[in-house]
C-alpha positions as CSV (number, residue, x, y, z in Angstrom):
1,M,-35.5,24.0,-70.0
2,S,-33.0,24.0,-72.5
3,Y,-33.5,28.2,-74.2
4,K,-32.3,29.7,-77.8
5,L,-31.9,33.4,-75.9
6,S,-31.6,34.5,-72.4
7,V,-33.5,38.3,-72.2
8,I,-32.1,39.8,-69.3
9,V,-34.9,43.7,-68.4
10,P,-33.4,45.3,-65.4
11,V,-36.7,46.8,-63.8
12,F,-36.9,49.9,-61.5
13,N,-40.4,51.5,-61.7
14,A,-41.5,51.3,-64.9
15,E,-45.5,50.5,-64.4
16,K,-46.2,53.0,-67.2
17,Y,-44.4,50.7,-69.8
18,I,-43.3,47.6,-68.7
19,R,-46.1,46.2,-70.2
20,E,-45.8,47.3,-73.8
21,S,-42.3,45.8,-73.1
22,L,-42.8,42.6,-72.1
23,D,-45.3,42.0,-74.7
24,S,-43.1,42.5,-77.4
25,L,-40.9,39.1,-75.6
26,V,-44.4,37.7,-75.3
27,N,-44.8,38.1,-79.1
28,Q,-41.8,37.2,-80.6
29,T,-42.2,34.6,-83.7
30,L,-39.1,33.0,-81.9
31,G,-41.6,32.2,-79.5
32,I,-41.5,32.9,-75.8
33,N,-40.8,28.9,-74.5
34,N,-37.1,29.7,-76.3
35,I,-36.5,32.8,-74.3
36,E,-35.3,32.9,-71.4
37,V,-36.8,36.1,-69.9
38,I,-34.5,37.2,-66.3
39,I,-36.6,40.4,-65.0
40,V,-34.5,41.8,-62.6
41,N,-36.8,44.2,-60.2
42,D,-34.7,47.1,-58.9
43,N,-36.6,47.3,-55.4
44,S,-40.0,49.4,-57.1
45,S,-41.3,51.8,-54.7
46,D,-44.5,51.7,-58.1
47,N,-46.8,48.9,-59.1
48,T,-44.3,47.6,-61.3
49,L,-43.4,44.7,-59.2
50,D,-47.1,43.1,-59.4
51,I,-47.3,43.6,-63.2
52,I,-44.2,41.2,-63.6
53,K,-45.9,39.1,-61.3
54,E,-48.7,38.3,-64.0
55,Y,-45.9,37.3,-66.1
56,T,-43.7,35.0,-64.2
57,E,-47.5,33.2,-63.6
58,K,-48.3,33.0,-66.9
59,Y,-45.7,32.2,-68.6
60,T,-42.7,29.5,-67.4
61,S,-39.9,30.6,-69.3
62,F,-40.3,34.4,-67.1
63,K,-37.9,34.9,-63.9
64,V,-37.6,37.3,-61.9
65,I,-34.4,38.3,-59.3
66,N,-35.9,40.9,-56.6
67,N,-33.5,43.5,-55.2
68,E,-33.3,44.6,-51.5
69,T,-32.4,47.8,-52.3
70,N,-31.9,50.3,-56.0
71,L,-28.0,48.4,-57.3
72,G,-29.2,50.5,-60.2
73,P,-28.6,48.7,-64.1
74,G,-25.2,48.1,-64.1
75,E,-25.0,45.8,-61.4
76,S,-28.7,45.3,-61.3
77,R,-27.4,42.7,-65.2
78,N,-24.4,41.5,-63.3
79,L,-26.4,39.5,-61.5
80,A,-28.3,38.8,-63.9
81,L,-26.0,37.4,-66.0
82,S,-25.0,34.9,-63.3
83,E,-28.3,32.8,-63.6
84,V,-28.5,32.7,-67.5
85,T,-28.8,29.2,-68.9
86,S,-28.5,29.4,-72.5
87,D,-25.8,29.8,-74.8
88,Y,-26.7,33.3,-75.9
89,V,-28.3,37.3,-74.3
90,T,-29.2,40.2,-74.9
91,Y,-30.6,42.9,-73.0
92,L,-33.6,45.1,-72.7
93,D,-34.7,47.9,-71.1
94,A,-37.9,48.1,-69.4
95,D,-39.5,51.0,-71.3
96,D,-38.2,50.3,-74.1
97,F,-39.6,47.6,-77.2
98,I,-38.7,45.7,-79.6
99,S,-39.5,44.0,-83.1
100,E,-41.5,41.1,-83.3
101,N,-38.9,39.8,-85.9
102,A,-35.8,40.8,-84.2
103,Y,-34.8,37.7,-82.5
104,A,-35.8,35.2,-84.6
105,D,-33.8,37.0,-87.8
106,G,-30.8,37.3,-85.1
107,L,-30.4,33.9,-83.9
108,A,-30.7,32.6,-87.9
109,K,-27.9,35.5,-88.5
110,I,-25.9,33.9,-85.5
111,D,-25.8,30.9,-86.8
112,E,-25.8,31.6,-90.8
113,F,-22.7,33.8,-90.1
114,D,-21.1,32.7,-86.8
115,V,-21.0,35.5,-85.2
116,D,-20.6,35.9,-81.9
117,L,-21.6,39.5,-81.5
118,L,-24.7,40.4,-83.6
119,I,-25.8,44.5,-83.6
120,Y,-29.8,45.6,-84.7
121,N,-30.9,49.0,-86.1
122,W,-32.8,51.3,-83.5
123,E,-34.7,53.9,-83.4
124,T,-35.9,56.3,-80.9
125,Y,-39.5,56.5,-79.7
126,T,-41.2,59.3,-78.5
127,G,-44.6,58.1,-78.4
128,S,-46.1,61.1,-80.9
129,D,-45.4,62.3,-84.6
130,Y,-42.2,63.4,-83.3
131,V,-38.4,62.1,-84.9
132,E,-35.7,62.1,-82.8
133,P,-32.8,63.2,-85.2
134,I,-30.9,60.7,-85.4
135,N,-27.3,60.9,-83.7
136,I,-24.1,59.0,-83.8
137,H,-24.6,56.7,-81.2
138,Q,-26.8,55.6,-83.2
139,Q,-25.0,53.7,-86.0
140,N,-27.9,52.0,-87.5
141,T,-26.8,50.4,-90.6
142,E,-28.9,50.1,-94.6
143,E,-27.5,46.7,-95.3
144,N,-26.3,43.3,-94.4
145,K,-22.4,43.5,-93.6
146,L,-20.1,41.3,-92.2
147,I,-18.0,42.8,-89.7
148,E,-14.3,40.5,-89.4
149,N,-12.1,43.2,-87.9
150,I,-13.6,46.1,-86.2
151,K,-11.0,48.7,-87.1
152,D,-11.8,48.6,-90.4
153,Y,-15.4,49.9,-89.0
154,P,-14.2,52.8,-86.6
155,K,-17.2,54.2,-85.8
156,L,-18.9,51.5,-84.7
157,F,-17.0,52.5,-81.4
158,L,-19.5,54.6,-80.4
159,S,-22.4,52.2,-81.0
160,T,-22.2,51.6,-77.3
161,A,-25.9,50.7,-75.9
162,P,-26.1,47.3,-74.5
163,W,-29.7,46.2,-75.8
164,N,-29.1,46.5,-79.5
165,K,-26.8,43.0,-79.8
166,I,-27.2,39.9,-78.7
167,Y,-24.3,38.7,-77.6
168,H,-22.3,34.6,-77.7
169,K,-21.3,32.9,-74.1
170,S,-17.9,33.8,-74.6
171,L,-18.2,37.5,-74.5
172,F,-19.8,36.6,-71.2
173,K,-16.9,38.1,-69.9
174,Y,-16.3,41.4,-71.2
175,L,-20.6,42.0,-69.6
176,K,-19.5,43.4,-66.5
177,F,-21.6,47.0,-66.2
178,S,-19.8,49.2,-63.9
179,K,-22.0,51.5,-60.9
180,G,-23.7,54.5,-61.3
181,F,-24.8,55.5,-65.0
182,Y,-23.2,55.5,-67.9
183,E,-22.3,51.9,-67.1
184,D,-22.6,50.6,-70.6
185,N,-19.9,52.2,-72.7
186,I,-17.4,50.0,-70.9
187,V,-19.2,46.9,-72.3
188,A,-19.6,48.5,-75.0
189,V,-15.9,48.5,-76.0
190,L,-14.9,45.0,-74.8
191,S,-17.1,43.7,-76.8
192,L,-16.5,44.7,-80.1
193,I,-12.7,44.7,-79.4
194,N,-13.0,40.5,-78.2
195,A,-16.2,39.9,-81.0
196,K,-13.6,37.7,-83.2
197,R,-17.0,38.0,-86.3
198,I,-19.2,41.1,-85.6
199,F,-22.8,41.0,-87.6
200,L,-24.5,43.8,-88.7
201,S,-28.5,43.2,-88.9
202,K,-30.5,46.0,-90.9
203,D,-33.8,44.1,-90.4
204,S,-34.8,44.3,-86.5
205,I,-34.8,47.0,-85.2
206,Y,-35.3,47.9,-81.1
207,Y,-37.8,50.9,-79.8
208,Y,-36.2,53.2,-77.6
209,R,-37.8,55.1,-75.5
210,K,-37.5,58.6,-75.3
211,N,-38.1,59.3,-71.4
212,F,-38.2,63.1,-70.9
213,D,-37.4,61.9,-67.2
214,S,-34.6,59.2,-67.3
215,T,-31.6,60.4,-65.8
216,T,-29.8,61.0,-69.0
217,E,-32.7,63.8,-70.1
218,N,-31.4,65.4,-66.7
219,I,-28.4,66.7,-66.2
220,S,-26.6,66.9,-62.8
221,V,-23.3,67.5,-62.0
222,D,-23.4,63.5,-61.0
223,S,-24.1,63.4,-64.8
224,S,-20.8,64.8,-65.9
225,I,-18.7,63.0,-62.8
226,H,-21.0,60.0,-63.9
227,L,-19.2,60.1,-67.2
228,S,-16.0,61.6,-66.3
229,N,-15.5,58.2,-64.8
230,S,-16.9,55.8,-67.4
231,I,-13.9,57.6,-69.9
232,K,-11.3,57.5,-67.7
233,E,-12.2,53.2,-67.1
234,I,-12.6,53.3,-71.1
235,F,-8.8,55.5,-71.7
236,D,-7.3,52.3,-69.0
237,L,-8.4,50.2,-71.6
238,K,-5.1,51.1,-73.5
239,E,-2.5,49.2,-71.2
240,E,-4.0,45.9,-72.4
241,Y,-5.2,46.8,-75.7
242,P,-2.5,49.4,-77.1
243,D,-3.3,48.8,-80.1
244,F,-7.3,50.1,-80.1
245,L,-6.1,53.6,-78.4
246,D,-7.0,55.5,-81.8
247,Y,-10.8,54.1,-81.6
248,I,-10.9,54.4,-77.7
249,K,-9.9,58.7,-77.8
250,L,-12.6,58.5,-81.1
251,L,-15.0,57.3,-78.3
252,N,-13.9,59.6,-75.2
253,I,-13.4,62.7,-77.5
254,N,-17.5,62.9,-78.1
255,F,-18.3,61.6,-74.1
256,I,-15.7,64.7,-73.8
257,Y,-17.9,67.2,-76.2
258,D,-20.8,66.1,-74.2
259,I,-19.5,66.8,-70.3
260,L,-17.7,70.1,-72.2
261,F,-22.0,71.0,-73.6
262,W,-23.4,70.5,-70.0
263,I,-20.8,72.8,-68.4
264,Y,-20.9,75.3,-70.9
265,Y,-25.4,75.2,-71.6
266,Y,-25.3,74.7,-68.0
267,D,-26.2,78.1,-65.1
268,W,-23.5,76.3,-62.5
269,T,-22.3,77.3,-60.0
270,I,-18.2,78.2,-59.8
271,P,-17.4,76.0,-57.6
272,Q,-19.7,72.9,-59.2
273,E,-17.9,74.2,-63.2
274,V,-14.7,73.6,-60.6
275,K,-15.5,70.2,-59.6
276,M,-17.3,68.9,-63.1
277,V,-13.9,69.7,-64.2
278,D,-11.4,69.0,-62.7
279,K,-12.7,65.4,-62.7
280,L,-12.8,66.0,-66.8
281,K,-9.2,67.0,-66.5
282,S,-8.2,63.9,-63.7
283,S,-10.0,61.4,-66.3
284,I,-8.2,61.6,-69.7
285,I,-5.0,61.5,-71.8
286,P,-4.0,64.6,-73.7
287,F,-5.1,64.7,-77.3
288,T,-3.6,65.6,-80.3
289,S,-4.1,67.0,-83.6
290,D,-4.0,64.1,-85.3
291,D,-6.9,62.3,-83.1
292,I,-8.9,65.8,-83.1
293,N,-8.5,65.5,-87.4
294,R,-9.1,61.9,-87.0
295,F,-12.9,62.2,-85.4
296,K,-13.6,65.2,-87.4
297,K,-13.1,63.0,-90.5
298,L,-15.6,60.3,-89.6
299,F,-17.4,62.8,-87.5
300,P,-17.6,66.2,-90.1
301,D,-21.1,67.5,-88.4
302,K,-20.5,67.3,-84.4
303,L,-17.2,68.3,-83.1
304,S,-17.0,71.9,-82.5
305,Y,-15.1,72.4,-79.9
306,E,-11.8,71.6,-81.2
307,E,-9.5,74.2,-78.8
308,D,-10.9,73.5,-75.9
309,I,-10.5,70.2,-76.2
310,L,-6.8,70.2,-77.2
311,E,-6.0,72.6,-74.1
312,L,-8.3,71.1,-71.7
313,T,-5.1,69.8,-69.6
314,N,-3.1,72.7,-70.1
315,Y,-4.7,74.8,-68.0
316,D,-6.4,74.7,-64.0
317,S,-10.2,74.4,-63.7
318,N,-10.6,78.3,-63.3
319,T,-8.7,79.0,-65.6
320,F,-9.7,77.0,-68.3
321,L,-13.8,78.1,-67.3
322,A,-12.3,81.7,-68.0
323,K,-10.5,81.3,-71.5
324,Y,-13.2,79.0,-72.7
325,K,-16.8,79.7,-70.7
326,Y,-16.9,83.0,-69.6
327,F,-14.1,85.5,-71.6
328,N,-15.0,83.1,-74.4
329,R,-16.4,85.6,-77.5
330,L,-17.5,82.5,-79.1
331,N,-21.2,81.6,-78.0
332,K,-21.2,78.0,-77.7
333,V,-24.7,76.7,-76.9
334,N,-27.8,78.1,-77.4
335,S,-27.7,80.2,-80.0
336,K,-29.4,82.6,-81.6
337,A,-30.2,82.5,-85.9
338,S,-32.5,85.6,-87.1
339,L,-34.5,86.3,-90.0
340,Y,-35.8,89.1,-90.7
341,V,-38.6,89.8,-93.5
342,D,-39.4,92.9,-95.2
343,V,-42.9,93.4,-96.0
344,G,-42.4,96.7,-97.1
345,R,-40.8,98.8,-94.0
346,G,-37.3,97.1,-95.0
347,F,-35.4,94.7,-92.2
348,N,-36.1,95.8,-88.7
349,E,-36.8,93.9,-85.2
350,E,-40.5,93.7,-84.9
351,D,-40.6,91.5,-87.9
352,K,-38.2,89.0,-87.0
353,V,-38.5,85.4,-86.7
354,E,-35.5,83.9,-84.4
355,I,-35.0,80.0,-84.0
356,T,-32.2,79.1,-80.6
357,Y,-30.0,75.9,-81.8
358,T,-26.7,74.4,-80.5
359,P,-24.6,75.5,-83.9
360,L,-22.8,72.2,-85.9
361,R,-20.5,71.7,-88.8
362,K,-24.1,71.5,-91.2
363,N,-27.0,73.1,-90.4
364,K,-31.1,72.7,-90.7
365,L,-33.3,75.6,-89.5
366,T,-36.6,76.0,-90.8
367,F,-38.2,80.0,-89.9
368,N,-42.1,79.9,-89.9
369,L,-43.4,82.9,-92.3
370,E,-47.3,82.8,-91.1
371,N,-47.7,86.2,-89.7
372,F,-46.2,87.4,-92.7
373,N,-48.1,88.9,-95.4
374,N,-46.5,90.4,-98.5
375,I,-42.9,89.8,-98.4
376,C,-40.9,91.4,-99.8
377,Q,-36.7,90.3,-99.3
378,L,-35.8,88.0,-96.3
379,R,-32.4,88.9,-94.5
380,F,-31.0,85.4,-92.7
381,D,-28.7,86.0,-90.5
382,P,-27.2,82.2,-89.1
383,L,-25.5,83.6,-86.1
384,E,-24.1,86.9,-84.4
385,G,-21.8,87.8,-82.0
386,S,-18.9,85.6,-83.8
387,F,-16.6,84.8,-86.6
388,I,-17.7,82.9,-89.0
389,K,-17.0,80.7,-92.0
390,C,-20.3,79.6,-93.8
391,S,-22.0,79.0,-96.9
392,V,-25.6,78.3,-97.4
393,T,-25.5,74.7,-99.5
394,N,-29.8,74.5,-100.6
395,N,-29.7,77.3,-103.3
396,L,-32.0,79.6,-102.3
397,P,-31.0,83.3,-103.9
398,I,-28.7,85.2,-102.8
399,V,-28.4,88.5,-104.4
400,S,-25.6,90.7,-101.4
401,S,-24.1,89.7,-98.1
402,N,-22.6,91.7,-96.1
403,C,-19.3,88.9,-95.8
404,D,-15.4,89.4,-96.4
405,N,-15.2,87.6,-99.6
406,S,-18.0,87.0,-103.3
407,I,-21.4,85.2,-102.5
408,E,-19.9,83.3,-106.1
409,E,-17.3,80.9,-103.3
410,D,-17.9,77.8,-102.0
411,Y,-18.0,79.7,-98.6
412,Q,-18.2,83.3,-97.0
413,L,-16.6,84.8,-94.3
414,F,-16.6,87.3,-91.8
415,T,-15.3,89.1,-89.8
416,N,-17.9,90.9,-88.4
417,L,-20.2,90.0,-85.5
418,D,-23.7,90.5,-87.9
419,P,-22.5,87.6,-90.7
420,C,-26.2,88.0,-92.5
421,Y,-27.3,87.4,-95.8
422,V,-30.3,89.4,-98.1
423,L,-32.1,86.4,-100.1
424,D,-34.4,88.2,-102.6
425,A,-37.8,86.0,-104.8
426,D,-41.1,86.1,-104.3
427,F,-42.3,85.0,-101.5
428,S,-45.5,86.0,-101.4
429,N,-47.4,82.9,-100.9
430,I,-44.9,80.9,-98.4
431,S,-45.4,80.1,-95.2
432,S,-41.7,78.2,-94.0
433,I,-39.1,78.5,-95.3
434,Q,-36.1,76.1,-94.6
435,I,-32.2,77.1,-95.2
436,N,-29.0,74.4,-95.2
437,F,-26.4,75.7,-93.8
438,D,-22.4,74.4,-93.6
439,L,-21.3,76.7,-90.5
440,E,-17.6,76.9,-89.0
441,I,-16.7,79.4,-86.0
442,L,-12.7,81.2,-86.7
443,N,-10.5,80.3,-83.7
444,N,-7.8,83.0,-83.2
445,N,-5.6,81.5,-85.3
446,D,-7.9,82.2,-88.6
447,I,-8.8,85.4,-87.6
448,A,-5.3,87.4,-86.6
449,N,-4.9,85.4,-90.2
450,L,-7.3,87.3,-91.9
451,F,-7.3,90.4,-90.4
452,R,-3.0,90.5,-90.9
453,Q,-4.2,89.7,-95.1
454,K,-6.5,92.7,-94.8
455,D,-3.1,95.2,-92.6
456,N,-1.2,93.3,-96.1
457,I,-4.1,94.5,-98.8
458,I,-4.3,98.1,-97.1
459,N,-0.4,98.3,-96.7
460,N,0.2,97.9,-100.5
461,L,-2.0,100.3,-101.4
462,Q,0.0,103.4,-103.9
463,V,-1.8,106.4,-101.9
464,K,1.3,108.6,-100.6
465,P,0.8,108.8,-95.8
466,K,-1.1,112.2,-94.9
467,K,1.9,114.3,-93.2
468,R,2.0,113.4,-89.1
469,K,0.7,116.5,-87.0
470,F,3.4,114.8,-84.5
471,G,6.5,113.4,-84.8
472,F,5.9,109.9,-82.4
473,F,6.8,107.5,-85.3
474,R,9.9,107.4,-87.6
């Protein structure tokens, strides 16, 4: 039988969600008889295989491959690709599902615009009212768009998921997934580089389930090792595709950021941390300030480890950890913002709301004030323990600040370790307040320049110095 599209579904112990996933295929407006479904059961130990058999017995377009040992999603996808009989293939993970029109709409656009790669939108699904913030891997499109030169859309290189794409058979040779975690990164890069024409579709949605038991949600030392392997694999492409080195660097800067965040955030043993940094250092090539600035221009809200990334190859692992994790005065992760509430007793530690967050360039925090009555004033401390540059961006009634410059300026400079803003208005009837603020942690050069400016101001004051008691200075 001839199929219009093949869908590869790697499955491991997915009894909880597999029905919803497979039903979203059965209900496709393209018609299940036009869709070749190749399920790879990766040696599941629960009731997954029994559920799969229900579908293979009911629908002739369903096939199943049973792995005798657990191979992982990458190798499972590779096995299934050799069984594909149609000219187009896509992927569906066993705990995800897809909108009913996705495949019919996707193939129609492929035919209309003569493209060999189609990318459609995706949303994170948690099964609750919680809405996952869009991250920089989620480059969704608000309009249908034809791309004939991928270099004009560098952000797409961070769209590494294999499952929100439909691939023409001309790209099949690039769909060779790696072993281990993060097996899909190399496939995404090779597909984007080698696709002649790409279409971004706003009209279909892949629903990615936020599964808190998944490998990507449970960070371990192996997570860092596997992602470092992926970084090296991607960097190795520079020999075959030298014209794409800048784009490869964009993706890997983001992956390096992730690994550094894991190292800084979690409590590892020293040998584990050294192992993680050693592996990362062996997987990268040096970056320049131009590389970092290119990334910052595209993703201004993301990067906060510029110096760390630039200096990574300049230190042995122990020294790097000492400087950038243990003895660095900056609290890089798990920082606190505080809102002090004056209910007639002034600002004190008892009347305070704290939020733990990871400081980004653009931040949005909401403080719950339901437990406070007759609020007179509020004091907002954006970040404690660091010298910062900050700007509150949502027009709150700021009346004063302990910044070094004026609150009337576009941003405030703080060379004290307890920066704060005082807000004064009628807060008597509010139950919460949202504070949007831009934040930049000052680096060593910034701080040195600021204190140098202060010294110059002091030295220029026309004040007659007191006579020194001792003659040590000439």
